[in-house]
Each structure stands twice: as structure tokens, then as C-alpha cells.
LOLOLUM-331933 format. One line per 2 residues: number of its first residue (from 1); their letters; for each residue x, y, z of C-alpha. Coordinates in Angstrom, 3 decimals, decimal comma. Example, Ala and Ser with C-alpha at 12.3 -4.5 7.8 and 13.67 -1.06 7.14 Angstrom:
2
1> as> 12,300 -4,500 7,800; 13,670 -1,060 7,140
This chain:
390
1> mh> -53,748 -11,727 71,133; -51,569 -14,807 71,031
3> tm> -52,975 -15,746 67,624; -52,305 -12,282 66,264
5> mr> -48,683 -12,429 67,395; -48,201 -15,776 65,652
7> ar> -49,744 -14,367 62,488; -47,291 -11,471 62,481
9> rl> -44,277 -13,727 63,010; -45,158 -16,136 60,235
11> pt> -43,941 -14,012 57,293; -40,594 -13,478 59,005
13> mm> -40,069 -17,217 59,453; -41,076 -17,877 55,866
15> ay> -38,629 -15,229 54,689; -35,885 -16,837 56,788
17> qr> -36,626 -20,212 55,200; -36,364 -18,689 51,738
19> la> -33,021 -17,123 52,642; -31,793 -20,410 54,063
21> tn> -32,652 -22,039 50,752; -30,638 -19,352 49,015
23> ih> -27,605 -20,323 51,095; -27,838 -23,809 49,696
25> ag> -28,163 -22,388 46,187; -25,205 -20,090 46,781
27> nr> -26,858 -16,952 45,443; -26,218 -13,315 46,212
29> fq> -28,140 -13,138 49,505; -26,118 -15,682 51,413
31> hn> -23,818 -13,468 53,465; -26,658 -11,167 54,601
33> ia> -28,549 -13,880 56,490; -26,933 -13,129 59,832
35> ay> -27,666 -9,429 59,617; -31,237 -10,088 58,556
37> va> -31,983 -12,545 61,362; -30,280 -10,316 63,939
39> np> -32,503 -7,410 62,989; -35,647 -8,611 61,185
41> at> -37,258 -5,222 61,821; -35,002 -3,570 59,245
43> pr> -37,193 -1,769 56,695; -37,709 -3,836 53,563
45> rk> -36,256 -1,198 51,232; -33,065 -0,888 53,269
47> rr> -32,883 -4,665 53,616; -33,021 -5,074 49,828
49> rn> -30,317 -2,437 49,401; -28,059 -4,248 51,846
51> fl> -28,506 -7,478 49,867; -26,635 -5,848 46,974
53> gv> -23,399 -6,015 48,964; -21,846 -9,397 48,194
55> ms> -18,590 -11,128 49,041; -15,931 -10,086 46,554
57> md> -12,186 -10,717 46,603; -11,802 -8,114 43,836
59> nt> -12,713 -5,320 46,218; -9,312 -5,097 47,868
61> vd> -5,696 -5,407 46,880; -4,452 -7,414 49,839
63> gt> -7,027 -10,194 49,424; -9,165 -9,290 52,416
65> tk> -12,876 -8,959 51,877; -14,314 -5,485 51,614
67> vt> -18,045 -5,324 51,124; -20,298 -2,291 51,053
69> qy> -23,962 -1,795 50,342; -22,983 -0,576 46,850
71> ti> -20,825 -3,567 45,859; -21,790 -5,289 42,610
73> nd> -20,099 -8,410 41,351; -20,922 -11,565 39,412
75> sv> -23,159 -12,818 42,195; -25,349 -9,733 41,997
77> cp> -25,419 -9,579 38,204; -24,045 -12,617 36,369
79> pt> -21,707 -11,850 33,459; -23,086 -11,908 29,954
81> ep> -22,140 -14,878 27,814; -19,518 -13,777 25,253
83> dt> -21,564 -15,149 22,343; -24,630 -13,266 23,540
85> le> -22,743 -9,985 23,856; -21,184 -10,457 20,418
87> ki> -24,574 -11,038 18,806; -26,029 -7,945 20,478
89> vq> -23,199 -5,622 19,458; -23,092 -6,982 15,907
91> kh> -26,844 -6,565 15,578; -26,621 -2,906 16,646
93> ih> -23,870 -2,316 14,074; -25,878 -3,883 11,251
95> tl> -29,116 -2,106 12,217; -27,488 1,284 12,795
97> pr> -29,003 2,837 9,618; -32,501 1,978 10,799
99> yw> -31,757 3,309 14,293; -30,236 6,509 12,891
101> fs> -33,084 7,336 10,499; -36,007 5,902 12,489
103> rp> -36,838 9,155 14,270; -35,784 12,797 14,118
105> va> -33,598 14,416 16,746; -35,659 15,700 19,680
107> kh> -36,311 19,430 19,512; -34,754 20,238 22,884
109> ta> -31,626 18,259 21,933; -31,295 20,077 18,610
111> ea> -31,545 23,394 20,468; -28,982 22,214 23,021
113> fq> -26,593 21,219 20,230; -26,912 24,648 18,635
115> ea> -26,146 26,177 22,024; -23,030 23,997 22,154
117> md> -21,953 25,225 18,731; -22,441 28,850 19,760
119> fv> -20,421 28,212 22,917; -17,569 26,663 20,917
121> ne> -17,493 29,609 18,501; -17,536 32,122 21,361
123> yr> -14,667 30,255 23,010; -12,706 30,407 19,747
125> ek> -13,178 34,164 19,535; -12,278 34,692 23,186
127> kq> -9,075 32,662 22,830; -8,382 34,276 19,456
129> lp> -7,831 30,928 17,791; -7,229 30,903 14,038
131> dt> -10,181 29,958 11,859; -8,344 26,928 10,526
133> sk> -7,839 25,344 13,955; -10,438 23,249 15,715
135> vn> -11,495 23,722 19,330; -10,713 20,665 21,439
137> vi> -13,911 19,460 23,108; -14,326 17,037 26,008
139> ld> -17,731 15,369 26,148; -18,946 14,451 29,626
141> sg> -21,894 12,233 28,751; -24,335 11,551 31,573
143> cg> -22,789 14,333 33,665; -25,534 14,315 36,333
145> tg> -25,224 17,436 38,466; -22,247 18,650 36,452
147> ks> -19,672 18,127 39,189; -17,491 16,052 36,884
149> sv> -17,744 18,675 34,136; -16,520 21,366 36,523
151> il> -13,550 19,220 37,546; -12,728 18,393 33,926
153> gg> -12,881 22,089 33,077; -10,138 22,711 35,643
155> my> -8,099 19,724 34,466; -8,220 20,807 30,829
157> pn> -8,249 24,629 30,761; -7,468 24,704 27,031
159> cv> -10,461 22,561 26,103; -14,189 23,171 26,018
161> vi> -16,012 20,766 28,345; -19,619 19,980 27,429
163> gv> -21,589 18,121 30,088; -24,752 16,448 28,791
165> dq> -27,507 14,857 30,853; -31,170 14,124 30,153
167> sl> -32,310 14,823 33,730; -33,516 18,312 34,538
169> ar> -33,625 17,405 38,226; -29,932 16,542 38,353
171> ls> -28,748 19,479 36,260; -30,847 21,942 38,267
173> rn> -28,853 21,067 41,366; -25,988 23,048 39,852
175> ks> -26,424 26,810 40,265; -24,603 27,477 37,032
177> yk> -27,008 25,450 34,897; -29,523 27,647 33,103
179> qs> -32,163 26,233 30,827; -32,663 28,739 28,064
181> dy> -36,159 27,649 27,029; -38,869 26,354 29,361
183> se> -41,650 26,385 26,762; -41,836 22,583 26,495
185> es> -41,390 21,948 30,195; -44,033 19,727 31,782
187> ds> -45,772 20,581 35,066; -43,717 17,960 36,920
189> ek> -40,478 19,391 35,483; -41,482 22,894 36,579
191> qt> -42,082 21,603 40,111; -38,730 19,798 40,042
193> ra> -36,891 22,932 38,951; -38,599 25,013 41,631
195> ht> -37,776 22,454 44,310; -34,129 21,987 43,338
197> ss> -33,374 25,670 42,845; -33,371 26,114 46,616
199> nn> -31,143 23,078 47,200; -28,605 23,260 44,416
201> qd> -24,863 22,769 44,486; -22,372 25,605 44,352
203> ns> -20,364 24,206 41,452; -19,444 27,424 39,685
205> ln> -18,541 26,750 36,083; -15,285 27,756 34,498
207> dn> -15,565 29,820 31,345; -14,778 26,680 29,328
209> vl> -17,626 24,535 30,732; -21,168 24,224 29,393
211> ll> -23,961 22,084 30,847; -26,776 20,958 28,563
213> ra> -29,990 19,013 28,917; -30,250 16,635 25,968
215> el> -30,752 13,016 24,931; -27,300 11,469 24,661
217> sd> -27,847 9,406 21,510; -29,416 12,373 19,721
219> fw> -26,602 14,680 20,815; -23,984 12,213 19,565
221> kc> -25,895 11,991 16,285; -25,768 15,776 15,963
223> cl> -22,006 15,778 16,520; -21,504 13,107 13,874
225> ss> -23,729 14,649 11,206; -23,075 18,381 11,644
227> iq> -20,791 19,954 9,046; -20,378 22,979 11,319
229> wh> -19,161 20,722 14,149; -16,594 19,016 11,895
231> es> -15,241 22,366 10,798; -15,101 23,935 14,267
233> as> -14,620 21,234 16,908; -12,691 18,071 17,622
235> iy> -13,639 15,580 20,353; -10,454 15,366 22,386
237> kh> -11,827 12,982 25,016; -15,144 11,345 25,844
239> yl> -16,037 10,583 29,482; -18,726 8,208 30,782
241> ly> -18,722 8,449 34,566; -22,179 7,190 35,569
243> pn> -21,019 4,225 37,657; -23,435 1,303 37,444
245> py> -26,167 1,562 34,836; -28,770 -1,200 35,062
247> pk> -27,104 -3,909 37,212; -29,777 -6,444 36,311
249> ks> -29,422 -9,134 33,700; -32,833 -8,240 32,284
251> rl> -31,640 -4,674 31,615; -28,533 -5,668 29,655
253> ks> -29,601 -3,871 26,462; -30,019 -0,617 28,385
255> rf> -26,307 -0,433 29,194; -24,115 1,755 26,991
257> ya> -22,175 -1,087 25,368; -25,287 -3,147 24,559
259> hp> -27,509 -0,242 23,494; -28,356 0,538 19,845
261> af> -26,461 3,843 20,284; -23,160 2,073 21,054
263> pl> -21,868 2,473 17,459; -22,559 6,205 17,731
265> lm> -20,512 6,356 20,923; -17,594 4,584 19,267
267> mt> -17,712 6,848 16,216; -17,511 9,966 18,398
269> im> -13,947 8,962 19,308; -13,106 8,152 15,663
271> md> -14,298 11,379 14,040; -10,856 12,963 13,772
273> gd> -9,048 10,134 12,058; -6,339 12,342 10,614
275> vl> -5,219 13,677 13,981; -5,445 10,608 16,176
277> sa> -2,701 10,184 18,743; -1,948 6,805 20,272
279> ee> -0,658 8,569 23,359; -4,027 10,081 24,281
281> ek> -6,915 8,293 25,945; -9,992 9,018 23,869
283> lv> -12,609 7,199 25,973; -12,674 7,072 29,790
285> vr> -15,301 4,993 31,602; -15,530 4,643 35,388
287> sn> -17,636 2,441 37,637; -17,661 0,591 40,930
289> wk> -18,844 -2,422 38,932; -15,822 -4,196 37,511
291> gy> -17,867 -6,666 35,475; -19,573 -3,788 33,680
293> ln> -16,228 -2,409 32,554; -14,980 -5,851 31,497
295> ef> -17,997 -6,249 29,228; -17,566 -2,690 27,947
297> ka> -13,996 -3,621 27,002; -15,216 -6,764 25,241
299> ai> -17,805 -4,755 23,285; -15,054 -2,404 22,051
301> gi> -13,171 -5,446 20,781; -16,272 -6,648 18,930
303> wq> -16,666 -3,223 17,315; -13,033 -3,324 16,186
305> dc> -13,437 -6,812 14,695; -16,430 -5,624 12,671
307> gg> -14,191 -2,992 11,082; -16,616 -0,095 11,306
309> tf> -15,258 3,424 10,805; -16,866 6,824 10,903
311> se> -15,514 7,786 7,467; -17,124 4,710 5,867
313> wk> -20,403 5,405 7,656; -20,366 9,043 6,550
315> tt> -19,536 8,162 2,958; -22,180 5,451 2,741
317> yl> -25,115 6,979 4,567; -24,707 10,732 4,956
319> as> -25,038 13,271 2,170; -22,963 16,436 2,237
321> dg> -25,681 18,147 4,266; -26,112 15,181 6,633
323> sn> -29,707 14,625 5,498; -29,392 11,539 3,295
325> sp> -31,764 8,708 4,220; -31,000 5,643 2,084
327> dt> -32,717 2,295 2,025; -31,880 0,773 5,407
329> ad> -33,428 -2,656 4,852; -30,140 -4,475 4,265
331> gw> -28,373 -2,806 7,171; -24,763 -1,726 7,475
333> hp> -22,025 -4,260 6,780; -18,668 -2,494 7,201
335> ts> -16,128 -3,489 4,586; -13,014 -1,949 6,124
337> dt> -10,294 -4,461 6,984; -9,490 -3,496 10,595
339> pi> -8,689 0,110 9,694; -8,364 1,316 13,274
341> if> -7,147 -0,511 16,360; -8,303 0,189 19,895
343> es> -6,092 -0,317 22,920; -7,996 -0,551 26,187
345> sg> -6,371 -0,462 29,610; -8,101 -1,710 32,738
347> pn> -10,314 -1,909 34,581; -7,828 -0,394 37,032
349> rm> -8,418 0,588 40,649; -8,816 4,358 41,013
351> di> -10,013 4,723 44,601; -6,556 3,860 45,922
353> vi> -4,932 6,351 43,523; -7,333 9,103 44,576
355> kd> -6,730 8,462 48,281; -2,950 8,481 47,860
357> dp> -2,872 11,665 45,776; -4,325 14,725 47,546
359> tl> -4,434 16,614 44,240; -6,993 14,181 42,811
361> lp> -10,707 14,548 43,497; -13,625 12,129 43,163
363> mt> -15,149 13,005 39,808; -18,795 12,514 40,779
365> nf> -21,039 12,445 43,834; -21,150 8,671 43,407
367> ea> -17,370 8,417 43,674; -17,321 10,659 46,757
369> ky> -19,827 8,335 48,374; -17,817 5,264 47,403
371> le> -14,590 6,695 48,821; -16,307 7,479 52,097
373> cg> -17,522 3,920 52,646; -14,541 2,073 51,139
375> es> -16,158 0,928 47,901; -13,846 0,293 44,946
377> iy> -13,752 2,545 41,896; -12,475 1,183 38,582
379> el> -11,461 2,937 35,381; -11,345 1,696 31,792
381> tt> -9,458 3,830 29,264; -9,311 3,334 25,510
383> rv> -6,849 4,772 23,006; -7,502 4,923 19,276
385> vr> -4,473 3,767 17,303; -3,807 4,418 13,639
387> sr> -4,364 1,703 11,066; -1,753 -1,021 10,659
389> en> -1,711 -0,122 6,990; -0,536 3,424 7,718
């Protein structure tokens, strides 16, 4: 009995020694030692989650430390070296032709895009807009359950809000989401839909809001290449509200700004070059992870320095029907001399603004959770400014 007790205690002592070593190394676990030793019976999964909360002076305005289990800073995920980020973004710009033409748009995304076009045209008819005017569209990419799309629909009643997410499970939590075609649904997806239908959220959609299940990069590609879209719709704003994608250094290239689809994202806010307004924010990104937004801002600067524009991309690689597939071996090397300038503001604290203004709501379930526990919320906004030459 005595031997068995010693055998059970040994892993705990070894774990404590490893954590003590981490103190000396100054890594992200250091401030959780006391809590771990005080309660070594804490379940391993919860213990690991608590380790993500690290000491951060950026979390408060008055300089006092505010740490939650959701806090992410440079100790949790070290910042990317500027040279590394520049090489990644430049590579994705140069290899964009290969990425664009490497595979066709997924069938369910193509169907979702057509549904979006039908929705835009129906909205035009309902509002009795002239045929020559474009419908202002707000893209809510990665909308999750659609809560943010509903809020945006109320904020912008004269715009069409299209919420796009690849997860059937998340979208099905909204009662107003209806998948029009289940023919390609897997058995697991059918079970997910059945399970979530009884536990969904009552986020009734406004008549200007549409939720779609689609792959984001494919949906952006459809927007960029569709003649019908260019004639009927204009992307007024683009929102990215999923707060902390891939907070691990090894998953850097999965984040929006380091993903091969990043040039597509940037071109979605450059499509309407003739009607750009420096007063309007075209891209809004929110997160509780300030470092993520700082690197997003840096990636936008790299894109600007490369001089890429949507009009040059369209002229070079897309035929009038959007089907051209040229030789992509040499890649894309934009020749424009800084034709468009981006002005980014932030990251700025939004949790304080939301708390002080009762008319403002947390945009997502993540933000509601952050506000409840005192976690910071940051916002990065980007305006598209006309060329210096104009």
C-alpha cells in the first residue's frame, strides 16, 4: 500500500520539477506554478487551459495585471520574425496563380455563392433599387453561429450582410440557418445537424442577412471572378471576427494573414477601386490576441509594398468569363507602383468601449465570454485610400 502511494505521487513531483525548470527558463507556465501545486488534482485538460493565461501588462489600461484563462501574449505564442513574415506573404503573392487555378471551387461553395447572388438580386427588387446601382454587401467571414451577422444586419439596414462559415455544426445553432441541399452531407454531419437543431440559438435574421456554409477562400474567389457579382454587388465592408486562430508558432501559415488565400482577402476590399472612400473602414478584424492583430497589420503593409491590385490581377489572369488559366510557372509579380495605400488603425481596445456604451453589443459568443471574465478585446481597422497619383 505504501509503495503504491509513492508510485502515484512520483509523476506529480516530476511534473513539479519540470515546472520549476520552466520558471528558470522564464517560459509561459511560470505564473501558474502556485495554482498547480496548490491543487495538483486539477484535471489535466483544465490545467493545460489555465496555462494559457500569462502575465501581460497589455491587458489593462492602468498598468495592473489582468490575466484570464483566455489570455494570449508573446509568452504563449512568440511573435513572428519580420523577415519570416515578409517572405511568407511575398511567396503567397507570387504563387497566387498556382493557388487560384490548382483546384476548382467546391460544389457546395459554388451553390452557396449562387444563393448569395439570388439573395442580392431579390434584395434589389424588394428595395426597388435602379439596375445601374450596386447593392452594398458586408461579408462576415468565419461568422460561426451567425450572431455577428445578425448584429451587423441591424447596424447596417441598407446593406446585405452575408455570413459565411465552413462549419455546419456552428451554423446549425442558429434557427434561421437553412441548408438548401443535404445531398452531399456525410453521416456525421447529419448527426450534428440533428443534435444541434434541438439546441440552437434564437438569432432571428433580418431580411437583409443571409447565412451560408462555404469554404472562405473559394467564396472569395467566386466574388472576385464573377461578372454577375461585379455588376450587382459591391463589398462595402469585410469583417473577420474569429478571435484567435491557431495561437501556436507551428500553425503560423494557417492564420489568415499567412495563408495562401491572404491575397484574395486583400483583393476583396479593393474590388471597387472607382468608388473607394478613405473615410470608410473596409476591413475590420477583432481578437483578444493583440500580437495576432499586430502581425495582420504588418502583413497588410507587405501587401501594399508589393503593389498588387485587383485590376492588374484581373487583367493579367482572368478572361472576360473568369475562366482563363494561363501558365502559372513564373508566378505573379505585380508591376504597379504603389497604386493603392492602406491606412490601418489599431489594435485598439474594444472591451472598454463596449462596457461604457450600453448601445454596443459583443459581436460574437467569444466576445461575450471575454467581457464576462475581463479579457481584453482588440480591433484592427483598415481603410483603402486612393492612389497618390490620383
